[in-house]
C-alpha positions in Angstrom: 36.1 24.1 13.4 33.8 21.7 11.7 30.4 22.4 10.3 27.8 21.0 7.9 25.7 23.2 5.6 22.8 21.8 3.5 22.8 23.5 0.1 20.4 21.6 -2.1 18.6 18.3 -3.0 17.9 16.1 -6.1 14.3 17.0 -6.1 12.6 19.5 -8.4 9.4 21.4 -8.1 6.6 21.3 -10.7 5.8 25.0 -10.3 7.0 28.3 -9.0 7.1 28.3 -5.2 5.1 31.5 -4.8 4.1 31.2 -1.1 7.7 30.2 -0.1 9.1 33.2 -1.8 6.5 35.5 -0.3 7.4 34.1 3.2 11.1 34.8 2.5 10.4 38.2 1.2 8.2 39.1 4.3 10.9 37.9 6.7 13.6 40.0 4.9 11.5 43.0 4.8 10.5 42.8 8.5 14.2 42.3 9.5 15.3 45.4 7.4 12.4 47.5 8.9 13.4 46.6 12.4 17.1 46.8 11.9 17.4 50.5 13.2 15.3 49.7 16.3 16.8 48.8 19.7 17.2 44.9 19.8 15.8 44.6 23.3 12.8 46.7 22.3 12.2 44.5 19.4 12.3 41.4 21.4 10.0 42.7 24.1 7.5 44.1 21.5 7.4 41.4 18.9 8.8 38.3 20.6 7.0 35.5 22.3 7.2 35.7 26.0 6.2 32.4 27.6 5.1 34.2 30.8 2.2 36.0 28.9 1.8 34.4 25.5 -0.7 36.2 23.0 -1.8 35.2 19.7 -0.5 38.4 18.3 3.0 37.9 19.7 3.1 34.4 18.5 2.4 35.6 15.0 4.9 38.6 15.0 7.6 36.4 16.6 7.4 34.2 13.4 8.9 37.1 11.3 11.3 38.7 13.7 15.1 37.4 13.8 17.9 38.2 16.2 20.6 38.9 13.6 21.7 38.4 10.0 23.0 34.8 10.7 19.7 33.8 12.4 17.7 35.1 9.4 19.9 33.6 6.8 20.0 30.1 8.5 16.2 30.0 8.8 15.6 31.2 5.2 18.1 28.7 3.9 16.1 25.8 5.4 12.9 27.5 4.1 14.1 27.7 0.6 15.6 24.2 0.6 12.5 22.4 1.8 9.6 24.8 1.4 9.0 24.7 -2.4 8.6 20.8 -2.3 6.1 20.8 0.6 4.2 23.7 -1.1 4.1 21.5 -4.3 2.7 18.5 -2.2 0.2 20.5 -0.2 -1.0 23.1 -2.6 -0.4 26.9 -2.2 -3.4 27.7 0.2 -3.0 24.6 2.2 0.7 25.2 2.5 0.3 28.8 3.8 -2.3 27.7 6.4 0.0 24.9 7.5 2.9 27.2 7.8 1.2 29.4 10.3 -0.4 26.4 12.0 3.0 24.9 12.5 4.3 28.1 13.9 1.5 28.2 16.5 2.0 24.7 17.3 5.7 25.1 17.8 5.0 28.1 20.1 2.6 26.2 22.2 5.0 23.3 22.9 7.7 25.9 23.9 5.3 27.8 26.3 4.1 24.5 27.8 7.7 23.2 28.4 8.9 26.5 29.8 6.0 26.7 32.3 6.3 23.2 33.3 10.1 22.6 33.5 12.0 25.9 32.9 10.0 28.6 34.8 13.1 30.7 35.1 13.0 31.3 31.3 9.4 32.3 31.3 10.1 36.0 30.9 12.7 35.4 28.0 11.2 36.3 24.7 11.9 34.2 21.7 11.7 35.1 18.0 12.3 33.5 14.6 10.6 31.4 11.9 12.3 28.2 12.9 9.3 26.6 14.6 7.1 27.0 11.5 10.0 25.9 9.3 10.5 22.9 11.4 7.0 21.8 10.5 8.0 21.9 6.8 10.9 19.6 7.7 8.5 17.3 9.3 6.3 17.0 6.2 9.4 16.7 4.0 10.8 13.9 6.1 7.6 11.8 5.7 6.8 12.7 2.1 10.1 12.9 0.5 12.2 10.5 2.7 14.4 9.1 -0.1 15.2 12.6 -1.5 19.0 13.0 -1.4 20.1 16.1 0.5 23.3 17.8 -0.6 25.6 18.7 2.3 28.7 20.8 2.3 31.2 20.1 5.1 34.2 22.1 6.2 37.0 21.4 8.7 39.5 24.2 9.4 41.0 26.5 11.9 38.7 29.4 11.6 38.9 30.6 8.1 41.8 28.5 7.2 40.6 25.3 5.5 42.1 21.9 6.3 39.6 19.8 4.6 36.2 20.3 2.9 33.9 18.7 0.5 30.4 17.6 -0.3 28.2 14.4 0.2 24.6 13.3 -0.1 22.4 11.8 2.5 18.7 10.6 2.4 16.2 13.2 3.8 14.9 10.8 6.4 18.4 10.2 7.7 19.6 13.9 7.6 16.3 15.2 9.1 16.2 12.4 11.7 19.8 13.4 12.8 18.5 17.2 13.1 15.6 16.1 15.1 17.6 14.0 17.5 19.9 16.9 18.0 16.9 19.3 18.8 15.6 16.6 21.2 19.1 16.4 23.0 19.2 20.2 23.2 15.7 20.3 24.5 16.5 17.8 27.3 19.7 19.7 28.1 17.7 22.9 28.4 15.5 21.3 31.1 18.4 19.7 32.9 20.7 22.8 32.7 18.5 26.0 32.0 21.6 27.9 31.7 22.9 25.9 28.7 21.7 28.4 26.0 18.9 30.4 24.6 17.9 28.3 21.6 14.1 27.3 21.7 14.7 23.7 21.0 11.1 22.7 22.0 9.8 25.0 19.4 11.7 23.1 16.8 10.4 19.8 18.2 6.9 21.0 18.4 7.0 22.2 14.8 8.5 19.1 13.4 6.1 16.7 15.3 3.3 18.8 14.1 4.4 18.5 10.5 5.0 14.8 10.7 1.6 14.1 12.4 -0.1 16.2 9.6 1.9 14.3 6.9 0.7 10.9 8.3 -2.8 12.2 8.9 -2.9 13.0 5.0 -1.3 9.7 4.1 1.6 11.6 2.6 3.9 8.7 3.6 1.8 6.3 1.5 2.1 8.8 -1.4 5.8 8.9 -1.0 6.3 5.1 -0.8 4.1 4.8 -4.0 6.2 7.3 -5.8 9.5 5.6 -5.0 8.1 2.1 -5.7 6.8 3.3 -9.0 10.2 4.9 -9.8 12.0 1.7 -9.0 9.7 -0.4 -11.0 9.9 1.9 -14.0 13.7 1.7 -13.7 13.6 -2.1 -13.7 11.5 -2.1 -16.8 14.0 0.2 -18.6 16.8 -2.2 -17.5 14.8 -5.2 -18.8 14.5 -6.8 -15.3 10.8 -7.4 -15.4 10.8 -9.8 -12.5 12.0 -7.0 -10.2 9.6 -4.7 -11.9 6.6 -7.1 -11.2 7.6 -7.4 -7.6 7.8 -3.7 -7.1 4.4 -3.1 -8.9 2.8 -5.9 -6.9 3.9 -4.1 -3.7 2.5 -0.9 -5.1 -0.9 -2.5 -5.9 -0.9 -4.1 -2.3 -0.5 -0.7 -0.8 -3.1 0.9 -2.9 -5.5 -1.4 -4.6 -7.4 1.5 -6.0 -4.4 2.9 -8.0 -5.4 2.4 -11.6 -2.0 3.3 -12.9 -0.3 0.8 -10.8 -2.6 -1.9 -12.0 -1.9 -0.8 -15.6 1.9 -0.8 -15.2 1.7 -4.2 -13.5 -0.3 -5.5 -16.4 2.4 -4.1 -18.9 5.2 -5.9 -16.8 3.2 -9.2 -16.8 2.8 -8.9 -20.6 6.4 -8.4 -21.0 6.9 -11.6 -18.9 4.3 -13.4 -21.2 2.1 -14.0 -18.3 -1.2 -13.5 -20.1 -3.5 -14.3 -17.2 -1.8 -11.7 -14.8 -1.7 -9.1 -17.6 -5.3 -9.3 -18.7 -6.5 -9.3 -15.1 -4.7 -6.2 -14.1 -5.4 -4.4 -17.5 -9.2 -5.1 -16.8 -8.8 -3.7 -13.2 -6.9 -0.7 -14.4 -9.5 0.2 -17.1 -12.5 -0.3 -14.7 -10.9 2.0 -12.2 -10.1 4.7 -14.8 -13.6 4.5 -16.1 -15.1 4.7 -12.6 -13.2 8.0 -12.1 -14.3 9.5 -15.4 -10.7 9.2 -16.8 -11.7 8.6 -20.4 -8.4 9.2 -22.1 -6.4 6.9 -19.6 -9.0 4.1 -19.9 -8.8 4.2 -23.8 -4.9 4.2 -23.5 -5.0 1.1 -21.4 -7.5 -0.6 -23.6 -5.1 0.1 -26.6 -2.4 -1.6 -24.7 -4.5 -4.5 -23.9 -5.6 -5.0 -27.4 -1.9 -4.6 -28.5 -0.9 -7.6 -26.4 -4.0 -9.7 -26.6 -6.3 -9.1 -29.4 -9.1 -11.2 -28.2 -9.1 -10.1 -24.6 -12.5 -8.9 -23.3 -13.6 -6.7 -20.4 -16.5 -7.1 -18.1 -19.8 -6.1 -19.7 -20.3 -2.8 -17.8 -16.8 -1.7 -18.6 -16.9 -2.7 -22.1 -20.0 -0.6 -22.7 -18.7 2.4 -20.9 -15.4 2.1 -22.8 -17.3 1.9 -26.2 -19.1 5.2 -25.2 -15.8 6.8 -24.4 -14.4 5.7 -27.7 -17.3 7.2 -29.4 -17.0 10.5 -27.6 -13.3 10.5 -28.6 -14.2 9.9 -32.3 -12.5 6.5 -32.3 -15.6 5.1 -34.0 -14.1 1.9 -35.6 -13.1 0.3 -32.2 -16.3 1.5 -30.6 -18.4 -0.2 -33.3 -16.4 -3.3 -32.8 -17.1 -3.4 -29.0 -20.7 -2.5 -29.5 -21.3 -5.4 -31.9 -19.3 -7.7 -29.7 -21.6 -6.7 -26.6 -24.7 -7.3 -28.7 -23.6 -10.7 -29.7 -22.1 -11.9 -26.4 -24.6 -10.5 -23.9 -28.1 -10.8 -25.7 -31.0 -9.7 -23.5 -29.1 -7.3 -21.3 -29.7 -3.5 -21.2 -26.2 -3.0 -22.4 -26.7 -5.3 -25.3 -29.9 -3.5 -26.2 -28.2 -0.1 -26.3 -25.2 -1.4 -28.0 -27.2 -2.8 -30.9 -28.9 0.5 -31.5 -25.6 2.4 -31.1 -24.1 0.1 -33.6 -26.8 0.7 -36.1 -26.4 4.5 -35.7 -22.6 4.1 -36.2 -23.1 2.2 -39.4 -25.7 4.6 -40.7 -24.4 8.0 -39.7 -20.7 7.7 -39.4 -19.7 5.0 -41.9 -22.6 5.5 -44.3 -23.3 1.8 -44.4 -27.0 1.6 -44.7 -27.1 -2.2 -45.3 -25.2 -3.0 -42.0 -27.3 -0.4 -40.2 -30.5 -2.1 -41.6 -29.4 -5.4 -40.2 -28.7 -4.0 -36.8 -32.1 -2.1 -36.6 -34.1 -5.2 -37.9 -32.3 -7.4 -35.3 -33.1 -4.8 -32.6 -36.8 -4.8 -33.3 -36.8 -8.6 -33.5 -34.9 -9.2 -30.1 -36.3 -6.2 -28.2 -40.0 -5.7 -29.5 -41.0 -4.0 -26.2 -38.0 -1.7 -26.0 -38.6 2.0 -24.9 -36.4 2.9 -27.9 -38.5 0.9 -30.3 -40.1 4.0 -32.0 -36.7 5.7 -32.5 -35.2 2.6 -34.0 -38.1 2.2 -36.3 -37.6 5.7 -37.6 -33.9 4.9 -38.0 -34.8 1.7 -39.9 -36.9 3.6 -42.4 -34.0 6.0 -42.9 -31.7 3.2 -43.5 -34.1 1.7 -46.0 -34.4 5.0 -47.7 -30.7 5.4 -48.1 -30.2 1.8 -49.3 -32.9 2.5 -51.9 -31.1 5.7 -53.0 -27.8 3.9 -53.2 -29.2 1.0 -55.3 -28.0 1.2 -59.0 -30.6 2.2 -61.7 
């Protein structure tokens, strides 16, 4: 006797899998509740009969199991793969998907039976395997490089001859499982007496899960995650050339990924490629600012200045970043950027506001009335028709008053 038993993976979840645990509990409770009831009565009452399927029977059949082994096998797969899919989808979406997968699985089973195996149309089917197959479909697309832990056993009944464990990529392991279901499904059409496993329900659930995963671009999310992990590992080993190659692939797949641009910029900086580093730092900061991610933008700007003190952003990004720095109470770098904007881009709306903000920082934050006076006088000279002229004139008088008060004697 030879068998394989999956028992874990190398992937962890970020939070408690509440919905998965609730589904496991519901299946166990239903099984115990129906345990004293006659098996045939349970199948006829709660199972899905392809000859006359109903929405209610499809739903109830997802929580009914033929025996303890059937229940244990399904719940093992639900526990192994459900938590990660719940993490990826979100709890509410995962719950909706689970039942949607179960209905899709049941629908394909009914269609295949009616079309190719009419003799089985009156045979009820039960079990959560169709819905769980949908989870496997999403897992295979989103977490395709996750290593599945497999226990194998070879022996004569309970006498072991050899046994051990190995790991296999999820895409390979679940791909083999899908091929087995497909082979069993074809055999059930060719030879209807071959067995009672609802292979087409498994196929329907898994195809539904894979289709949804691709529709939600979960394959892209998975590839980005693995490329990022490879690139970060390259950086840790000091192989910056490989890191740059992986980060470039990541940016090519998603040009709007601000973190990918930032990490690529850092890898370029480590390679002493200033042109590539500055360009991607600029893109990363602009993307973070566009999404309102103030802290991330400020952090990337600090990295940029660490490597290239004289590097600049585009006008709009510089002004936005200066405002973010002010809100984060990083007043000194904010003031430097405001003054740089006022000097580099005179006559622009951003330079007009930057000059006024620079004066306010000098006066109210740093208590430097002389520098504030200089900014306000320059503002009124360069922007005589500004809508903020009256406000700046009042600030100018305030600066003069403070300067007079601070004068000796």
